[in-house]
C-alpha positions as a Python dict, from the first residue, in 0.01 Angstrom:
ca = {
    (1, 'M'): (0, 0, 0),
    (2, 'A'): (132, 348, -86),
    (3, 'D'): (260, 566, 202),
    (4, 'R'): (43, 850, 331),
    (5, 'A'): (235, 1129, 150),
    (6, 'T'): (200, 952, -186),
    (7, 'L'): (-172, 896, -126),
    (8, 'E'): (-224, 1261, -35),
    (9, 'D'): (-55, 1364, -363),
    (10, 'L'): (-277, 1123, -556),
    (11, 'V'): (-585, 1264, -380),
    (12, 'R'): (-478, 1621, -468),
    (13, 'L'): (-416, 1533, -835),
    (14, 'Q'): (-744, 1341, -864),
    (15, 'G'): (-930, 1633, -703),
    (16, 'E'): (-781, 1868, -963),
    (17, 'R'): (-890, 1628, -1239),
    (18, 'V'): (-1250, 1627, -1108),
    (19, 'R'): (-1256, 2008, -1088),
    (20, 'A'): (-1118, 2035, -1443),
    (21, 'L'): (-1384, 1799, -1579),
    (22, 'K'): (-1656, 2004, -1411),
    (23, 'Q'): (-1519, 2326, -1563),
    (24, 'Q'): (-1508, 2157, -1905),
    (25, 'K'): (-1871, 2049, -1855),
    (26, 'A'): (-1780, 1684, -1914),
    (27, 'S'): (-2055, 1419, -1914),
    (28, 'A'): (-2218, 1333, -1580),
    (29, 'E'): (-2109, 969, -1620),
    (30, 'Q'): (-1742, 1068, -1666),
    (31, 'I'): (-1747, 1306, -1368),
    (32, 'E'): (-1918, 1043, -1152),
    (33, 'E'): (-1654, 786, -1246),
    (34, 'E'): (-1366, 1021, -1154),
    (35, 'V'): (-1538, 1125, -827),
    (36, 'A'): (-1565, 756, -737),
    (37, 'K'): (-1188, 719, -789),
    (38, 'L'): (-1129, 1025, -568),
    (39, 'L'): (-1346, 884, -290),
    (40, 'K'): (-1164, 551, -311),
    (41, 'L'): (-827, 726, -270),
    (42, 'K'): (-957, 931, 23),
    (43, 'A'): (-1084, 614, 190),
    (44, 'Q'): (-732, 466, 166),
    (45, 'L'): (-591, 758, 365),
    (46, 'G'): (-746, 606, 675),
    (47, 'P'): (-755, 776, 1018),
    (48, 'D'): (-671, 1144, 1031),
    (49, 'E'): (-640, 1336, 1357),
    (50, 'G'): (-809, 1059, 1548),
    (51, 'K'): (-1118, 1056, 1325),
    (52, 'Q'): (-1215, 792, 1067),
    (53, 'K'): (-1309, 962, 741),
    (54, 'F'): (-1539, 785, 499),
    (55, 'V'): (-1813, 884, 262),
    (56, 'L'): (-2170, 769, 311),
    (57, 'K'): (-2317, 697, -32),
    (58, 'T'): (-2506, 427, -218),
    (59, 'P'): (-2310, 229, -481),
    (60, 'K'): (-2308, 372, -832),
    (61, 'G'): (-2629, 296, -1019),
    (62, 'T'): (-2835, 230, -704),
    (63, 'R'): (-3049, 448, -479),
    (64, 'D'): (-3241, 459, -153),
    (65, 'Y'): (-3618, 515, -147),
    (66, 'S'): (-3793, 734, 109),
    (67, 'P'): (-4124, 633, 273),
    (68, 'R'): (-4304, 868, 31),
    (69, 'Q'): (-4138, 706, -271),
    (70, 'M'): (-4209, 358, -137),
    (71, 'A'): (-4577, 445, -88),
    (72, 'V'): (-4598, 539, -458),
    (73, 'R'): (-4411, 222, -559),
    (74, 'E'): (-4639, -4, -356),
    (75, 'K'): (-4951, 145, -513),
    (76, 'V'): (-4805, 98, -863),
    (77, 'F'): (-4720, -263, -775),
    (78, 'D'): (-5076, -315, -646),
    (79, 'V'): (-5220, -207, -984),
    (80, 'I'): (-4982, -436, -1174),
    (81, 'I'): (-5026, -740, -947),
    (82, 'S'): (-5406, -711, -942),
    (83, 'C'): (-5405, -716, -1324),
    (84, 'F'): (-5175, -1019, -1337),
    (85, 'K'): (-5400, -1203, -1092),
    (86, 'R'): (-5713, -1101, -1283),
    (87, 'H'): (-5569, -1289, -1580),
    (88, 'G'): (-5512, -1605, -1376),
    (89, 'A'): (-5138, -1590, -1312),
    (90, 'E'): (-4955, -1776, -1036),
    (91, 'V'): (-4649, -1624, -867),
    (92, 'I'): (-4300, -1777, -847),
    (93, 'D'): (-3958, -1665, -721),
    (94, 'T'): (-3604, -1765, -823),
    (95, 'P'): (-3257, -1696, -673),
    (96, 'V'): (-3102, -1353, -725),
    (97, 'F'): (-2796, -1526, -874),
    (98, 'E'): (-2769, -1816, -1118),
    (99, 'L'): (-2489, -2039, -1242),
    (100, 'K'): (-2291, -1830, -1489),
    (101, 'E'): (-2343, -2090, -1764),
    (102, 'T'): (-2722, -2049, -1725),
    (103, 'L'): (-2703, -1685, -1833),
    (104, 'T'): (-2416, -1706, -2084),
    (105, 'G'): (-2508, -1673, -2451),
    (106, 'K'): (-2874, -1570, -2399),
    (107, 'Y'): (-2857, -1192, -2435),
    (108, 'G'): (-2652, -1123, -2750),
    (109, 'E'): (-2442, -807, -2729),
    (110, 'D'): (-2591, -726, -2387),
    (111, 'S'): (-2413, -1026, -2230),
    (112, 'K'): (-2124, -794, -2143),
    (113, 'L'): (-2355, -626, -1891),
    (114, 'I'): (-2393, -938, -1672),
    (115, 'Y'): (-2249, -908, -1320),
    (116, 'D'): (-2015, -1201, -1250),
    (117, 'L'): (-1949, -1302, -889),
    (118, 'K'): (-1630, -1448, -746),
    (119, 'D'): (-1599, -1826, -730),
    (120, 'Q'): (-1790, -1947, -425),
    (121, 'G'): (-1763, -2312, -323),
    (122, 'G'): (-1658, -2425, -669),
    (123, 'E'): (-1947, -2256, -856),
    (124, 'L'): (-1913, -1970, -1104),
    (125, 'L'): (-2213, -1745, -1042),
    (126, 'S'): (-2369, -1433, -1196),
    (127, 'L'): (-2641, -1196, -1080),
    (128, 'R'): (-2958, -1239, -1284),
    (129, 'Y'): (-2984, -999, -1578),
    (130, 'D'): (-3359, -1041, -1623),
    (131, 'L'): (-3641, -1269, -1501),
    (132, 'T'): (-3700, -1449, -1832),
    (133, 'V'): (-3392, -1673, -1849),
    (134, 'P'): (-3435, -1786, -1484),
    (135, 'F'): (-3799, -1867, -1569),
    (136, 'A'): (-3691, -2081, -1865),
    (137, 'R'): (-3437, -2260, -1643),
    (138, 'Y'): (-3713, -2315, -1383),
    (139, 'L'): (-3947, -2468, -1645),
    (140, 'A'): (-3679, -2705, -1781),
    (141, 'M'): (-3554, -2808, -1436),
    (142, 'N'): (-3905, -2890, -1313),
    (143, 'K'): (-4019, -3043, -1648),
    (144, 'L'): (-4313, -2799, -1668),
    (145, 'T'): (-4488, -2752, -2001),
    (146, 'N'): (-4791, -2537, -1910),
    (147, 'V'): (-4766, -2237, -1673),
    (148, 'K'): (-4905, -1885, -1650),
    (149, 'R'): (-4689, -1697, -1402),
    (150, 'Y'): (-4585, -1354, -1282),
    (151, 'H'): (-4263, -1261, -1105),
    (152, 'I'): (-4168, -925, -952),
    (153, 'A'): (-3807, -893, -836),
    (154, 'K'): (-3480, -701, -872),
    (155, 'V'): (-3237, -762, -1157),
    (156, 'Y'): (-2882, -640, -1208),
    (157, 'R'): (-2695, -491, -1505),
    (158, 'R'): (-2333, -375, -1516),
    (159, 'D'): (-2447, -82, -1725),
    (160, 'N'): (-2320, 274, -1733),
    (161, 'P'): (-2594, 421, -1514),
    (162, 'A'): (-2785, 737, -1598),
    (163, 'M'): (-2994, 801, -1288),
    (164, 'T'): (-3172, 1104, -1432),
    (165, 'R'): (-3299, 889, -1722),
    (166, 'G'): (-3407, 603, -1497),
    (167, 'R'): (-3119, 371, -1594),
    (168, 'Y'): (-2992, 183, -1289),
    (169, 'R'): (-2765, -111, -1215),
    (170, 'E'): (-3020, -255, -970),
    (171, 'F'): (-3388, -227, -1056),
    (172, 'Y'): (-3723, -406, -1045),
    (173, 'Q'): (-3884, -598, -1328),
    (174, 'C'): (-4248, -705, -1333),
    (175, 'D'): (-4289, -1005, -1563),
    (176, 'F'): (-4594, -1198, -1684),
    (177, 'D'): (-4545, -1508, -1902),
    (178, 'I'): (-4758, -1780, -2059),
    (179, 'A'): (-4578, -2109, -2127),
    (180, 'G'): (-4740, -2393, -2321),
    (181, 'Q'): (-4849, -2524, -2659),
    (182, 'F'): (-5158, -2326, -2764),
    (183, 'D'): (-5329, -2213, -3082),
    (184, 'P'): (-5141, -1924, -3250),
    (185, 'M'): (-5160, -1567, -3121),
    (186, 'I'): (-5422, -1617, -2846),
    (187, 'P'): (-5169, -1591, -2557),
    (188, 'D'): (-4978, -1318, -2745),
    (189, 'A'): (-5297, -1111, -2777),
    (190, 'E'): (-5368, -1153, -2405),
    (191, 'C'): (-5018, -1026, -2317),
    (192, 'L'): (-5083, -712, -2522),
    (193, 'K'): (-5424, -673, -2357),
    (194, 'I'): (-5260, -695, -2011),
    (195, 'M'): (-5001, -435, -2110),
    (196, 'C'): (-5274, -194, -2223),
    (197, 'E'): (-5486, -257, -1910),
    (198, 'I'): (-5194, -178, -1677),
    (199, 'L'): (-5078, 135, -1860),
    (200, 'S'): (-5438, 265, -1879),
    (201, 'S'): (-5498, 196, -1508),
    (202, 'L'): (-5181, 380, -1405),
    (203, 'Q'): (-5297, 694, -1594),
    (204, 'I'): (-4945, 798, -1694),
    (205, 'G'): (-5046, 943, -2031),
    (206, 'D'): (-5116, 833, -2387),
    (207, 'F'): (-4917, 535, -2508),
    (208, 'L'): (-4861, 328, -2820),
    (209, 'V'): (-4761, -38, -2840),
    (210, 'K'): (-4525, -115, -3127),
    (211, 'V'): (-4545, -471, -3262),
    (212, 'N'): (-4317, -664, -3497),
    (213, 'D'): (-4201, -1025, -3547),
    (214, 'R'): (-3843, -1154, -3542),
    (215, 'R'): (-3929, -1381, -3837),
    (216, 'I'): (-4031, -1076, -4042),
    (217, 'L'): (-3704, -905, -3946),
    (218, 'D'): (-3493, -1210, -4032),
    (219, 'G'): (-3685, -1254, -4358),
    (220, 'T'): (-3629, -887, -4439),
    (221, 'F'): (-3255, -920, -4373),
    (222, 'A'): (-3242, -1231, -4593),
    (223, 'V'): (-3418, -1074, -4892),
    (224, 'C'): (-3206, -759, -4855),
    (225, 'G'): (-2884, -962, -4873),
    (226, 'V'): (-2758, -959, -4512),
    (227, 'P'): (-2525, -1258, -4447),
    (228, 'D'): (-2668, -1506, -4192),
    (229, 'S'): (-2374, -1443, -3960),
    (230, 'K'): (-2466, -1073, -3932),
    (231, 'F'): (-2839, -1112, -3858),
    (232, 'R'): (-2813, -1057, -3482),
    (233, 'T'): (-2565, -771, -3494),
    (234, 'I'): (-2765, -589, -3766),
    (235, 'C'): (-3079, -653, -3558),
    (236, 'S'): (-2907, -472, -3270),
    (237, 'S'): (-2843, -170, -3495),
    (238, 'V'): (-3203, -156, -3620),
    (239, 'D'): (-3321, -162, -3257),
    (240, 'K'): (-3167, 186, -3209),
    (241, 'L'): (-3401, 350, -3461),
    (242, 'D'): (-3632, 474, -3185),
    (243, 'K'): (-3342, 677, -3041),
    (244, 'V'): (-3129, 786, -3340),
    (245, 'S'): (-3184, 868, -3708),
    (246, 'W'): (-3171, 619, -3995),
    (247, 'E'): (-2853, 788, -4120),
    (248, 'E'): (-2675, 710, -3790),
    (249, 'V'): (-2802, 350, -3792),
    (250, 'K'): (-2690, 303, -4152),
    (251, 'S'): (-2349, 450, -4066),
    (252, 'E'): (-2310, 195, -3784),
    (253, 'M'): (-2415, -94, -4011),
    (254, 'V'): (-2172, 3, -4286),
    (255, 'G'): (-1885, 160, -4093),
    (256, 'E'): (-1870, -57, -3782),
    (257, 'K'): (-2035, -382, -3889),
    (258, 'G'): (-1911, -410, -4248),
    (259, 'L'): (-2247, -422, -4427),
    (260, 'A'): (-2255, -318, -4793),
    (261, 'P'): (-2418, 29, -4834),
    (262, 'E'): (-2670, -95, -5094),
    (263, 'V'): (-2782, -374, -4853),
    (264, 'A'): (-2829, -116, -4576),
    (265, 'D'): (-3037, 100, -4814),
    (266, 'R'): (-3264, -197, -4894),
    (267, 'I'): (-3311, -261, -4521),
    (268, 'G'): (-3395, 109, -4473),
    (269, 'D'): (-3677, 88, -4726),
    (270, 'Y'): (-3847, -170, -4504),
    (271, 'V'): (-3763, -79, -4142),
    (272, 'Q'): (-3879, 282, -4172),
    (273, 'Q'): (-4239, 169, -4236),
    (274, 'H'): (-4509, 152, -3969),
    (275, 'G'): (-4888, 122, -3967),
    (276, 'G'): (-5171, -115, -3889),
    (277, 'V'): (-5317, -431, -4036),
    (278, 'S'): (-5321, -268, -4382),
    (279, 'L'): (-4938, -259, -4376),
    (280, 'V'): (-4937, -631, -4288),
    (281, 'E'): (-5159, -701, -4591),
    (282, 'Q'): (-4942, -481, -4811),
    (283, 'L'): (-4626, -670, -4713),
    (284, 'L'): (-4799, -1004, -4770),
    (285, 'Q'): (-4817, -892, -5137),
    (286, 'D'): (-4456, -768, -5142),
    (287, 'P'): (-4278, -954, -5429),
    (288, 'K'): (-3963, -1017, -5223),
    (289, 'L'): (-4096, -1074, -4869),
    (290, 'S'): (-4380, -1299, -4985),
    (291, 'Q'): (-4118, -1539, -5125),
    (292, 'N'): (-3949, -1576, -4785),
    (293, 'K'): (-4100, -1854, -4573),
    (294, 'Q'): (-4005, -1699, -4237),
    (295, 'A'): (-4141, -1356, -4323),
    (296, 'L'): (-4461, -1507, -4462),
    (297, 'E'): (-4524, -1700, -4138),
    (298, 'G'): (-4461, -1389, -3930),
    (299, 'L'): (-4691, -1172, -4140),
    (300, 'G'): (-4965, -1438, -4131),
    (301, 'D'): (-4947, -1452, -3751),
    (302, 'L'): (-4952, -1072, -3723),
    (303, 'K'): (-5267, -1054, -3936),
    (304, 'L'): (-5433, -1305, -3701),
    (305, 'L'): (-5302, -1111, -3398),
    (306, 'F'): (-5468, -790, -3520),
    (307, 'E'): (-5800, -976, -3549),
    (308, 'Y'): (-5780, -1075, -3179),
    (309, 'L'): (-5662, -727, -3075),
    (310, 'T'): (-5970, -582, -3247),
    (311, 'L'): (-6191, -820, -3047),
    (312, 'F'): (-6012, -712, -2727),
    (313, 'G'): (-6082, -348, -2818),
    (314, 'I'): (-5717, -236, -2822),
    (315, 'A'): (-5625, -238, -3194),
    (316, 'D'): (-5615, 145, -3192),
    (317, 'K'): (-5330, 129, -2938),
    (318, 'I'): (-5116, -101, -3157),
    (319, 'S'): (-4877, -8, -3439),
    (320, 'F'): (-4699, -256, -3666),
    (321, 'D'): (-4347, -108, -3669),
    (322, 'L'): (-4077, -276, -3880),
    (323, 'S'): (-3798, -92, -3694),
    (324, 'L'): (-3879, -268, -3365),
    (325, 'A'): (-3610, -530, -3314),
    (326, 'R'): (-3568, -595, -2936),
    (327, 'G'): (-3197, -673, -2899),
    (328, 'L'): (-3225, -989, -2687),
    (329, 'D'): (-3121, -1304, -2872),
    (330, 'Y'): (-3388, -1535, -2733),
    (331, 'Y'): (-3692, -1384, -2912),
    (332, 'T'): (-3828, -1604, -3191),
    (333, 'G'): (-4162, -1455, -3300),
    (334, 'V'): (-4388, -1163, -3210),
    (335, 'I'): (-4211, -880, -3022),
    (336, 'F'): (-4368, -567, -2874),
    (337, 'E'): (-4279, -250, -2686),
    (338, 'A'): (-4500, 20, -2531),
    (339, 'V'): (-4390, 384, -2550),
    (340, 'L'): (-4539, 693, -2391),
    (341, 'L'): (-4646, 959, -2638),
    (342, 'Q'): (-4564, 1325, -2618),
    (343, 'P'): (-4838, 1554, -2755),
    (344, 'P'): (-4749, 1696, -3097),
    (345, 'A'): (-4582, 2039, -3101),
    (346, 'Q'): (-4790, 2152, -3400),
    (347, 'A'): (-5142, 2056, -3498),
    (348, 'G'): (-5141, 1779, -3755),
    (349, 'E'): (-4805, 1634, -3647),
    (350, 'E'): (-4776, 1280, -3513),
    (351, 'P'): (-4717, 1242, -3138),
    (352, 'L'): (-4359, 1152, -3044),
    (353, 'G'): (-4256, 848, -2841),
    (354, 'V'): (-4071, 960, -2527),
    (355, 'G'): (-3960, 631, -2380),
    (356, 'S'): (-4034, 263, -2342),
    (357, 'V'): (-4242, 163, -2039),
    (358, 'A'): (-4314, -204, -2120),
    (359, 'A'): (-4191, -469, -2362),
    (360, 'G'): (-4195, -839, -2438),
    (361, 'G'): (-4233, -1105, -2700),
    (362, 'R'): (-4233, -1472, -2794),
    (363, 'Y'): (-3935, -1695, -2711),
    (364, 'D'): (-4014, -2052, -2816),
    (365, 'G'): (-3658, -2185, -2810),
    (366, 'L'): (-3525, -2066, -2474),
    (367, 'V'): (-3653, -2352, -2252),
    (368, 'G'): (-3513, -2609, -2499),
    (369, 'M'): (-3163, -2466, -2439),
    (370, 'F'): (-3182, -2599, -2082),
    (371, 'D'): (-3363, -2928, -2147),
    (372, 'P'): (-3122, -3226, -2182),
    (373, 'K'): (-3333, -3363, -2466),
    (374, 'G'): (-3390, -3022, -2625),
    (375, 'R'): (-3767, -3035, -2569),
    (376, 'K'): (-3919, -2695, -2650),
    (377, 'V'): (-4184, -2518, -2447),
    (378, 'P'): (-4337, -2225, -2641),
    (379, 'C'): (-4348, -1907, -2429),
    (380, 'V'): (-4464, -1550, -2462),
    (381, 'G'): (-4437, -1278, -2200),
    (382, 'L'): (-4417, -912, -2111),
    (383, 'S'): (-4222, -697, -1868),
    (384, 'I'): (-4345, -368, -1722),
    (385, 'G'): (-4075, -98, -1691),
    (386, 'V'): (-4169, 3, -1341),
    (387, 'E'): (-3866, 223, -1267),
    (388, 'R'): (-3964, 467, -1542),
    (389, 'I'): (-4329, 448, -1434),
    (390, 'F'): (-4232, 528, -1072),
    (391, 'S'): (-4043, 838, -1192),
    (392, 'I'): (-4338, 955, -1402),
    (393, 'V'): (-4590, 908, -1118),
    (394, 'E'): (-4358, 1084, -871),
    (395, 'Q'): (-4311, 1380, -1109),
    (396, 'R'): (-4686, 1404, -1163),
    (397, 'L'): (-4753, 1411, -789),
    (398, 'E'): (-4483, 1676, -741),
    (399, 'A'): (-4633, 1892, -1016),
    (400, 'L'): (-4982, 1860, -866),
    (401, 'K'): (-4839, 1911, -514),
    (402, 'E'): (-5029, 1600, -408),
    (403, 'K'): (-4975, 1479, -54),
    (404, 'V'): (-4881, 1109, -49),
    (405, 'R'): (-4971, 901, 253),
    (406, 'T'): (-4679, 688, 370),
    (407, 'T'): (-4884, 471, 609),
    (408, 'E'): (-5224, 303, 588),
    (409, 'T'): (-5328, 392, 944),
    (410, 'Q'): (-5706, 415, 965),
    (411, 'V'): (-5746, 564, 1312),
    (412, 'L'): (-5545, 729, 1589),
    (413, 'V'): (-5646, 634, 1944),
    (414, 'A'): (-5638, 960, 2141),
    (415, 'S'): (-5730, 1082, 2488),
    (416, 'A'): (-5900, 1405, 2588),
    (417, 'Q'): (-5766, 1420, 2946),
    (418, 'K'): (-5462, 1309, 3141),
    (419, 'K'): (-5407, 967, 3305),
    (420, 'L'): (-5586, 770, 3031),
    (421, 'L'): (-5284, 583, 2891),
    (422, 'E'): (-5412, 245, 3017),
    (423, 'E'): (-5748, 302, 2849),
    (424, 'R'): (-5577, 401, 2522),
    (425, 'L'): (-5362, 86, 2533),
    (426, 'K'): (-5665, -137, 2599),
    (427, 'L'): (-5864, 19, 2313),
    (428, 'I'): (-5582, 9, 2058),
    (429, 'S'): (-5519, -356, 2143),
    (430, 'E'): (-5887, -432, 2070),
    (431, 'L'): (-5859, -254, 1736),
    (432, 'W'): (-5536, -433, 1639),
    (433, 'D'): (-5690, -769, 1728),
    (434, 'A'): (-5986, -685, 1503),
    (435, 'G'): (-5751, -609, 1212),
    (436, 'I'): (-5783, -230, 1226),
    (437, 'K'): (-5472, -29, 1134),
    (438, 'A'): (-5430, 197, 1436),
    (439, 'E'): (-5169, 415, 1606),
    (440, 'L'): (-5126, 613, 1928),
    (441, 'L'): (-4872, 871, 2042),
    (442, 'Y'): (-4596, 735, 2268),
    (443, 'K'): (-4659, 982, 2552),
    (444, 'K'): (-4842, 920, 2878),
    (445, 'N'): (-5038, 1244, 2865),
    (446, 'P'): (-5032, 1396, 2515),
    (447, 'K'): (-5230, 1713, 2447),
    (448, 'L'): (-5541, 1654, 2237),
    (449, 'L'): (-5435, 1932, 1997),
    (450, 'N'): (-5100, 1758, 1936),
    (451, 'Q'): (-5277, 1430, 1865),
    (452, 'L'): (-5514, 1593, 1616),
    (453, 'Q'): (-5223, 1775, 1449),
    (454, 'Y'): (-5035, 1444, 1409),
    (455, 'C'): (-5338, 1301, 1225),
    (456, 'E'): (-5346, 1593, 982),
    (457, 'E'): (-4971, 1568, 910),
    (458, 'A'): (-4980, 1188, 862),
    (459, 'G'): (-5309, 1185, 667),
    (460, 'I'): (-5487, 963, 924),
    (461, 'P'): (-5860, 998, 849),
    (462, 'L'): (-6013, 917, 1190),
    (463, 'V'): (-5948, 979, 1562),
    (464, 'A'): (-6102, 760, 1834),
    (465, 'I'): (-6112, 985, 2139),
    (466, 'I'): (-6141, 849, 2492),
    (467, 'G'): (-6250, 1084, 2771),
    (468, 'E'): (-6377, 1040, 3126),
    (469, 'Q'): (-6737, 1105, 3022),
    (470, 'E'): (-6709, 862, 2727),
    (471, 'L'): (-6583, 590, 2962),
    (472, 'K'): (-6883, 642, 3189),
    (473, 'D'): (-7125, 632, 2893),
    (474, 'G'): (-6959, 326, 2729),
    (475, 'V'): (-6894, 514, 2403),
    (476, 'I'): (-6598, 635, 2198),
    (477, 'K'): (-6601, 973, 2025),
    (478, 'L'): (-6509, 911, 1659),
    (479, 'R'): (-6385, 1225, 1484),
    (480, 'S'): (-6337, 1272, 1110),
    (481, 'V'): (-6012, 1467, 1069),
    (482, 'A'): (-6109, 1627, 734),
    (483, 'S'): (-6461, 1745, 824),
    (484, 'R'): (-6406, 1769, 1207),
    (485, 'E'): (-6742, 1602, 1256),
    (486, 'E'): (-6771, 1395, 1575),
    (487, 'V'): (-7012, 1113, 1661),
    (488, 'D'): (-7044, 899, 1973),
    (489, 'V'): (-7015, 529, 1886),
    (490, 'R'): (-7084, 244, 2127),
    (491, 'R'): (-6758, 67, 2201),
    (492, 'E'): (-6883, -267, 2066),
    (493, 'D'): (-6978, -98, 1735),
    (494, 'L'): (-6650, 94, 1693),
    (495, 'V'): (-6469, -160, 1473),
    (496, 'E'): (-6759, -183, 1226),
    (497, 'E'): (-6795, 197, 1212),
    (498, 'I'): (-6423, 246, 1140),
    (499, 'R'): (-6440, -14, 863),
    (500, 'R'): (-6743, 156, 712),
    (501, 'K'): (-6581, 500, 713),
    (502, 'T'): (-6249, 381, 566),
    (503, 'S'): (-6376, 140, 302),
    (504, 'Q'): (-6302, 369, 3),
    (505, 'P'): (-6056, 212, -245),
    (506, 'L'): (-5703, 351, -255),
    (507, 'C'): (-5588, 540, -565),
    (508, 'I'): (-5237, 599, -700),
    (509, 'C'): (-5222, 951, -564),
}
């Protein structure tokens, strides 16, 4: 380890580097990386003047959540879970880490973002990158061929985080999947219906669900002259079209990935198209695509899918978009992604997509990768991008200056006079035993005004007030905090009255 003088010099030089980057207005990611190096050097300095110096911070790409933020998150989760359950899903859980070989080779170019762990007990392990591959491993290991499941848990990506844009290294995914051999497009249509139900229920703004099929993409690449070996890497380039222009995507294909310019131009003619079922029918008549077996199968399934989406009443929310590619290697058929729409700047313009909030698709070959005999289990699923949704809901509440309750307390047990602590404790115990969410202040003789003020600050709707006269009469004074109305309720009827007054359903805000 370097001596203290050397470390102090390194700290000084690194500090100067950080200050220079800030003056140059370098990227936030670059500054954050250099600050992390500075903090690491400072930590190595150790004790100084009898005091241990260290920095309290969360690891890069992670964050803490306050009670207010957690209250919002729980309500969002409640909306999502209730929808999953309404569609008949069971819940499972899997370990936060898997054998490294389980995850290797399933994510294409994104595999470099997997977190590898040190060898523990002779096993090479990695943190899970998503919930889909662990689900496929679970199906193969347990020889399951027919499951409808949801799974909500944290996943980990060794990404370059951008906290302001909702990109983290640790974040939640909310997955719903249907595994089994069924007639074409019925489960796929239900997944799209679920996605629309959840996004509509959360009231986060107008959205559009883009739909494509990996078979159409692969067929397009084939008829345009892309070599088989470049399908996946070109697919990854096309997937960037929602973020950058066609010119930039073409430049990447030709300059970085060695594709012939004329081949890229042919691809561009196709992948810049989007529309509804009429575009599907148009491409079914396309002289080149109609001669490709894969593309023909994909287009046939999409036509059937639009029929079911019309019956579900959501066809107006769906757009067939040939630029949608979804970079993950395991998709085999229909793929989809929901984006929030920004209102058009000028009348007559199309709304702009401002970010993906849900995605998914069909992956019929993934389970077979884990099965010793290669037996396939067809699967289709979706994932809700809850981190972005949390940010949107939080921003909306901030803008509206909405007060968010951080507890679900229904009633505060209060006293009107001194020396009634025992009576408060007896009453609150009765309420707890009856399943009522109740609180009391931890003082022997709190002032009534302080107790009422606590209710207003915490958003507690009711106060059950005990006084000497109430004890004699065998009643409890039940006060509504918002209206300040008070009624005397017989003690044996109190539980039922509290339930009646607090039975309104909770909303997001």
